[in-house]
N, C-alpha and C positions, 0 to 999 in steps of 0.2 A: 644369234641362232635364236631366241625368242621371237624378236622383230618380223624373222622369215618365218614361223610360224603363223603370225599376227597377220602377217601381207598373207601368207598360203590359203588362211582363214577367210580373210577378207575377201580376195577373189572371188573363194569359192560362191558365198555368199551373198555377195553381188552379180555374180554371173548366173541370168534365169537360168538359163538351161540347163548348168548343173544342179542346180538345184530342182528344178522340175524334175529331174533324172533321179537325183535323190529321192523325193517324196512319191517317186513310179515304185522306183525301188521299196521304198517302206509298205507301199500301199500292197504293194504285191507279197511279202514277206507276212502281212498279216491274211490276207485273202488267203495264202498259201497254211499256215497256221490253221487258222478258223477251220479250212476245207479237212486237214488231218485232224483236228480234233472235235468234231462235230460231222460235218456233212459227211464225209466218210463211214463213219460208223453207223450215222442213219441211214445213210444208205444199203449198210451189210443187212443192218435188223429189218430194212422194207424185203430187200432182196431174199432174205432168209424165208419169211414169211410168205412171200408171193412162192416161192419155191414149194414152199408146205402145202399153201393150197392147189396150188397146181398139181402137189401128186397126189394129194387128199381131197378131189373136188369136192364140194357140198353136193345134198340130193339135190338140190336144183341144178347144178349143173348138169348133172348126169341123166335127170330129167329132159335136157333141150338138147343135150345129146339124141337123145332117146327120140326125141320127138323131130330131130332133123330128119328121120330116116321116113316119116309120113305127109314129109311138107315138100311142095316144091324145089327145086334147084336154086330160084332165086331168091327165096327166104332162109338160106343157111348162111347169106353172111351175115342177115341178124342175129340170127339163133348165135352166132359165132360172137360179135359182139356185146349180146344180152351176156353169153358167157363167161367173156372179160370181165365185163362189169361185176357179175358176179362174184368173181374171183376175187376181184381189186376190194368190193365189202367186205368180204371175206378177210381179206389181210388187214384191214383195217382196223376191223373189228377185232381181231385175232391183238392187233401191235397195241388197242385201247384194252382190250384186255389185260395185256402186260403192263401198258402204263400204269394199270389200275391197282395191280398187285404188288407193284412198286411202290405205288402211293401208299397203300396200306401196310407195308414193311416200315418206309418212313415215317408213320406215324406210329405205330406199334413201337418204334426203336425210339421215336423221342420221349414217348412215355414212362418207358423201361426206366424203373430208377428216378423217375421226378414225383415230383411231390401231389401231381396230379392225382397221383396214384393213388396216395393216402387220401387223400379228399374226396375222390369220387368212389361210389362203391359201385357203379355200374362198369368200372375199367376194373378188370382183375389183374394180379401179378405180372403175367403175361404180358399185358399191353393189349388183349382181345372184350371187347364190350361184349354185358352180358345181354342176353337175347331179350327183346319186348315184347314176347306174346299177340301186343297189340298189335305192333307192327308186322308180326310175319303173318298174322290172320286177316289183315287188309286187303282189299282187294287190288290186285296189282293192275297198274296201267299198261294198257297195250302200246307196243312199240310199233314205230312208224316202219313196217316192212313193206319196202317197192318191190320186191320179187311178183309178187301175184301179177302187179301193175306193166313190170316187163313181159310176163308171161302173155297176158293179155294184147300188147302191142306185137308182139313176135307173131302172135297167132292170127291179131285180127289188122292187121299191119295191111297195106295195099303195097302188092307186088306190080313190076312194071312186067 
């Protein structure tokens, strides 16, 4: 009986087609597992934020929709694409905000009850940092907001 099992295993391992089929099945299992654990959840988060942005469009999208009525019909597609880009940017900003919140929570949780709380007096018992007055009063850097550029492209763009 043991010889039959050894023979069967040897036959499967030396047969290229069987080994290739098994490797393909293993790769498919890993791919499906990765998709179930990560990709589907990321897609769900993305779709939720996208739906939120579409249901509550930012003022830039609302303005683009109003501007449409004052421009020729051939410009409407451009404005629609710009609206989609602004909604996409809003979606990514919201996801980034969520990631930042989770990151801050993780840092606070890692410091709670940790030895660093006892050594560093700028971190309170709840894991929150003490506010630095100089930091708060420092001039803020301007963000690279591309929305005005999109408006200029839409209004000044060449129509056919």
